[in-house]
C-alpha angles and dihedrals in degrees: 000000000000121000092252093053091045092051092048093051091052093057116093116244113248116211113224114242097197112079091212092058090044090058091045091054092058112098115239116208114234114246112261113248120212111263116231108234116236106252097185118103115254092246093059092046091051093047094049093044093047091052092049097042098037092094093044103048117351095176096056111099115229122233112255092013120127124232110309116225114206116220130175114266091231092061092045094055112087117214112253115248114224110245114230107264111251112228111245114252111244116247109255123225122206114210139159128219141178120245130175114255092241092057090044089056088052087061089057091048090051090050090054091046091053091048091053088053088056093251110101115196138184127238092254091054090052092051092048091049089052090052091051090049091051091047091053094052125100117252095259096049090044091054090047091053093047092048090051090064113082118232114248132192109266125226133050118323117252117260114250 
């Protein structure tokens, strides 16, 4: 017995004289609420409980759990498989440029040509393919291709 319980038991019981306080002193049982039945299968309850209580008390058997087989933690851990490294996406640059209308129409013709060959492309893909083709050329053929393109005034055209 604790000292508080011992002290309370030594005090004489005083009978209430007021009938209202006498009724108030009576303990009233709380109404029983309906208990929601557990709808989970026993295996799921045991698995969830074993995961939650494994760090608290691993030796305590769980209710509804089947026989627990102890294995070493080293054998239970599966080696991690290295995920294939995703190639980094190249940083994209947005730029604007001026191009003569005749050369711009050539882009549309090349798009139609690619579509007829069952390989539709976008304008940006055509330009990038042209850059790769220029990069793969020898120095003499590269200079010849660059000199074949007329120089135009850069910047935005004047409003008329």
